[in-house]
VOTORVEX-623447 format. One record per residue (C-alpha): residue number from 1; x, y, z; residue in three letters. Coordinates in steps of 0.05 Angstrom, whole numbers. Layout:
R   seq     east    north       up   type
R   NUM        X        Y        Z    ALA
...
//
This chain:
R   seq     east    north       up   type
R     1      394     1408      161    MET
R     2      358     1475      159    GLN
R     3      293     1500      188    SER
R     4      261     1559      151    VAL
R     5      236     1588      217    GLY
R     6      182     1586      269    ILE
R     7      121     1541      258    HIS
R     8       83     1558      322    HIS
R     9       92     1579      394    ILE
R    10       52     1546      450    THR
R    11       39     1579      518    ALA
R    12        2     1567      583    ILE
R    13      -52     1617      602    VAL
R    14     -109     1624      651    GLY
R    15     -183     1636      636    ASP
R    16     -198     1614      564    PRO
R    17     -250     1669      551    GLN
R    18     -200     1723      571    GLU
R    19     -150     1690      525    ASN
R    20     -198     1687      466    VAL
R    21     -221     1759      476    HIS
R    22     -150     1787      478    PHE
R    23     -121     1751      418    TYR
R    24     -183     1755      374    SER
R    25     -216     1821      393    GLU
R    26     -154     1862      414    ILE
R    27      -98     1834      371    LEU
R    28     -145     1815      314    GLY
R    29     -119     1744      302    LEU
R    30     -165     1690      277    ARG
R    31     -184     1632      322    LEU
R    32     -168     1578      271    VAL
R    33     -178     1517      315    LYS
R    34     -216     1501      378    LYS
R    35     -195     1432      402    THR
R    36     -168     1398      464    VAL
R    37      -99     1382      491    ASN
R    38      -88     1314      460    PHE
R    39      -50     1293      523    ASP
R    40     -101     1323      571    ASP
R    41     -169     1326      537    PRO
R    42     -202     1362      595    GLY
R    43     -163     1424      574    THR
R    44     -174     1466      512    TYR
R    45     -120     1475      459    HIS
R    46     -135     1540      423    LEU
R    47      -98     1561      359    TYR
R    48      -95     1633      332    PHE
R    49      -63     1657      268    GLY
R    50      -76     1691      202    ASP
R    51     -136     1675      157    GLU
R    52     -115     1602      148    ALA
R    53      -67     1590      205    GLY
R    54       -6     1587      160    HIS
R    55       59     1563      192    PRO
R    56       96     1623      221    GLY
R    57       31     1656      245    THR
R    58        5     1607      296    ILE
R    59        4     1619      371    ILE
R    60      -29     1564      412    THR
R    61      -53     1561      484    PHE
R    62      -68     1512      539    PHE
R    63     -116     1551      585    PRO
R    64     -113     1527      657    TRP
R    65     -165     1561      700    ILE
R    66     -140     1575      771    ASN
R    67      -72     1545      755    ALA
R    68       -9     1570      789    TYR
R    69       29     1629      761    LYS
R    70       94     1614      724    GLY
R    71      157     1654      722    ARG
R    72      189     1677      656    ILE
R    73      263     1661      658    GLY
R    74      320     1619      633    ASP
R    75      299     1557      594    GLY
R    76      240     1591      560    GLN
R    77      219     1635      503    VAL
R    78      220     1702      539    GLY
R    79      187     1747      487    VAL
R    80      141     1729      429    THR
R    81      146     1781      374    ALA
R    82       94     1797      321    TYR
R    83      106     1830      254    ALA
R    84       61     1885      226    VAL
R    85       68     1923      160    PRO
R    86      113     1983      154    GLU
R    87       78     2045      181    GLY
R    88       30     2006      226    ALA
R    89       65     2015      293    LEU
R    90       29     2080      310    SER
R    91      -38     2045      299    PHE
R    92      -19     1992      350    TRP
R    93        5     2043      400    LYS
R    94      -62     2077      395    ASN
R    95     -101     2012      398    ARG
R    96      -65     1988      461    LEU
R    97      -74     2056      493    THR
R    98     -149     2055      477    GLN
R    99     -154     1987      511    ASN
R   100     -115     2010      573    ASP
R   101      -57     1964      557    ILE
R   102       10     1993      580    HIS
R   103       69     1986      533    PHE
R   104      141     2005      530    ASP
R   105      177     2029      468    THR
R   106      245     1998      455    VAL
R   107      297     2003      400    VAL
R   108      341     1942      385    ARG
R   109      381     1928      322    PHE
R   110      356     1995      294    GLU
R   111      284     1972      299    GLU
R   112      231     2006      342    GLU
R   113      182     1959      375    SER
R   114      130     1960      430    ILE
R   115      131     1912      489    LEU
R   116       70     1894      530    PHE
R   117       38     1837      569    ASN
R   118      -24     1796      552    ASP
R   119      -76     1787      608    PRO
R   120      -39     1727      637    HIS
R   121       31     1754      636    GLY
R   122       62     1733      570    LEU
R   123      110     1784      543    ILE
R   124       92     1805      472    LEU
R   125      126     1850      422    GLU
R   126      102     1885      359    ILE
R   127      152     1908      307    VAL
R   128      146     1933      235    GLU
R   129      174     1887      182    ARG
R   130      174     1896      106    LYS
R   131      178     1821       91    GLU
R   132      119     1774       96    GLY
R   133       52     1777       62    LYS
R   134       -4     1818       93    LYS
R   135      -57     1781      132    SER
R   136     -123     1774       96    GLU
R   137     -161     1773      163    TRP
R   138     -195     1839      179    GLU
R   139     -238     1859      238    MET
R   140     -266     1925      263    ASP
R   141     -214     1978      247    ASP
R   142     -157     1928      238    ILE
R   143     -148     1929      163    SER
R   144      -98     1888      123    THR
R   145      -53     1949      121    ASP
R   146      -41     1945      196    VAL
R   147      -61     1874      216    ALA
R   148      -11     1826      247    ILE
R   149       22     1785      192    LYS
R   150       48     1731      238    GLY
R   151      110     1723      280    PHE
R   152      168     1770      273    ALA
R   153      206     1720      315    GLY
R   154      223     1708      388    ALA
R   155      273     1723      443    THR
R   156      302     1661      476    LEU
R   157      322     1663      549    PHE
R   158      372     1607      551    SER
R   159      406     1576      611    GLY
R   160      466     1563      566    ALA
R   161      466     1617      511    PRO
R   162      529     1592      476    ASN
R   163      500     1522      469    LYS
R   164      434     1550      443    THR
R   165      472     1593      393    MET
R   166      511     1533      370    ASN
R   167      446     1494      359    LEU
R   168      414     1549      317    LEU
R   169      476     1564      276    GLU
R   170      510     1496      268    GLU
R   171      451     1448      268    HIS
R   172      388     1487      248    MET
R   173      416     1530      193    GLY
R   174      402     1600      220    LEU
R   175      452     1656      205    GLU
R   176      481     1702      257    LYS
R   177      466     1773      233    VAL
R   178      483     1818      292    GLY
R   179      502     1831      364    GLU
R   180      479     1889      406    GLU
R   181      487     1896      481    GLY
R   182      461     1833      514    GLU
R   183      429     1804      451    TYR
R   184      454     1764      391    ILE
R   185      408     1760      331    ARG
R   186      398     1702      283    TYR
R   187      357     1699      219    ARG
R   188      327     1642      180    SER
R   189      310     1641      106    ILE
R   190      234     1650      114    ALA
R   191      200     1717      107    ASP
R   192      159     1708      171    ILE
R   193      176     1679      239    GLY
R   194      249     1686      219    ASN
R   195      286     1729      270    VAL
R   196      311     1699      335    ILE
R   197      346     1739      389    ASP
R   198      384     1704      444    ILE
R   199      392     1740      510    LYS
R   200      463     1731      535    LEU
R   201      451     1752      607    THR
R   202      413     1709      657    THR
R   203      344     1727      681    THR
R   204      342     1671      732    GLY
R   205      312     1602      721    ARG
R   206      241     1603      695    GLY
R   207      184     1560      722    SER
R   208      127     1532      681    MET
R   209       57     1559      695    GLY
R   210        7     1610      673    VAL
R   211       39     1666      633    GLY
R   212       97     1626      605    THR
R   213      114     1594      538    VAL
R   214      112     1518      539    HIS
R   215      151     1507      474    HIS
R   216      172     1536      408    ILE
R   217      162     1495      344    ALA
R   218      205     1500      282    TRP
R   219      181     1486      211    ARG
R   220      198     1425      169    THR
R   221      168     1416      100    LYS
R   222      139     1345      106    ASP
R   223      141     1279      143    ASP
R   224      203     1254      106    ASN
R   225      244     1315      125    GLU
R   226      219     1309      196    GLN
R   227      246     1238      199    LEU
R   228      313     1265      176    GLU
R   229      312     1314      235    TRP
R   230      294     1256      281    GLN
R   231      356     1218      258    LYS
R   232      402     1278      254    TYR
R   233      391     1312      321    LEU
R   234      416     1253      363    PRO
R   235      482     1256      326    THR
R   236      489     1326      356    ALA
R   237      473     1299      426    GLY
R   238      398     1314      431    TYR
R   239      346     1264      454    GLN
R   240      286     1266      407    VAL
R   241      216     1237      418    THR
R   242      179     1191      371    PRO
R   243      134     1226      321    VAL
R   244       69     1252      352    GLN
R   245        7     1259      310    ASP
R   246      -25     1327      325    ARG
R   247      -77     1322      269    ASN
R   248      -57     1389      238    TYR
R   249       17     1373      236    PHE
R   250       64     1319      261    ASN
R   251      113     1335      316    ALA
R   252      178     1312      348    VAL
R   253      206     1344      411    TYR
R   254      273     1354      444    PHE
R   255      300     1398      499    ARG
R   256      360     1439      478    GLU
R   257      419     1448      525    PHE
R   258      396     1517      548    GLY
R   259      332     1485      576    GLY
R   260      282     1507      522    ILE
R   261      234     1456      495    LEU
R   262      239     1454      419    PHE
R   263      192     1420      371    GLU
R   264      200     1404      297    ILE
R   265      131     1408      264    ALA
R   266      110     1393      193    THR
R   267       78     1447      151    ASP
R   268       22     1401      125    PRO
R   269      -33     1381      130    PRO
R   270      -58     1446      161    GLY
R   271     -122     1467      196    PHE
R   272     -173     1456      140    ALA
R   273     -164     1381      145    ILE
R   274     -226     1373      189    ASP
R   275     -269     1435      176    GLU
R   276     -278     1483      119    PRO
R   277     -232     1543      116    ARG
R   278     -291     1591      121    GLU
R   279     -313     1558      187    GLN
R   280     -245     1550      221    LEU
R   281     -250     1557      296    GLY
R   282     -325     1556      300    GLU
R   283     -335     1486      328    HIS
R   284     -300     1441      378    LEU
R   285     -258     1393      337    MET
R   286     -235     1328      368    LEU
R   287     -186     1274      346    PRO
R   288     -219     1208      329    ALA
R   289     -198     1176      395    ARG
R   290     -237     1228      435    TYR
R   291     -298     1233      391    GLU
R   292     -335     1182      434    GLY
R   293     -326     1229      494    TYR
R   294     -353     1291      458    ARG
R   295     -415     1299      501    GLN
R   296     -375     1293      565    GLN
R   297     -321     1340      542    LEU
R   298     -370     1393      517    GLU
R   299     -404     1390      586    ALA
R   300     -337     1397      622    THR
R   301     -300     1449      581    LEU
R   302     -319     1521      599    PRO
R   303     -359     1557      545    PRO
R   304     -321     1607      503    ILE
R   305     -346     1655      450    HIS
R   306     -321     1708      402    ILE
R   307     -366     1766      382    GLU
R   308     -351     1752      309    LYS
R   309     -302     1699      286    ASN
R   310     -320     1707      212    ARG
R   311     -288     1767      181    ARG
R   312     -279     1791      111    ASN
R   313     -224     1754       73    GLU
R   314     -193     1790       14    LYS
//
């Protein structure tokens, strides 16, 4: 079995308007889907990505207003990394500075990157990468030449690094490509969302709440391959859920031995299944089982807006 890389990453944040403003207006991602948490419909589920929300570009959020603060630590995705075109890092340094966002510059595996926090405490990273197509989503002064392409990858904070490494290498088909200090690096075969660093030293056990990643999802090409994963993973000792219909992909979940919640998500059908591509993210979209509660949900969910969600697509 082999996953080509990250499908999406899902996190818990606070105020939804602050979340929307930061990821759309500061980072320049497209809000590709405004829906609800299928397991808790009184909460938004917001999806951001490239122009179409391609797998490998999608970050999703459960915004919980006034919820308790989480702690980033072992058993979580510690850092979510974004890829930008070569030569674009100086643009992002200037953009963060102009928006009063503090960042640190780090060098790891001979790559320079910038580390910073979103408004609710998630640790983000931006790094230049040659591979991966440029985003076609432009806004303000964020052109395709500097726009975020999608995920560069993620840093996993594992409670059992050796077991997490074994899972990635022996069961998920990633290749170990380097070791530096307290990090070991793995790479998948995709050209985006393809680099995973595992931190070998402990950061203390994490706790779920605002400012933490809920789970990381890995790509599988279709429903049939997903069923193969569902059968295969228990042979390696992992307990896997039944298939969950998430409208835009199907999902199975399991918790790896380092404590991180993993998901295997199908690439299809994608986000244009229930609204036209040119209108993605403009309306509240509900699964059929909640459509009868639309009026109630629209009255309960806090209003959110984006100054301009339609941008030029090349």
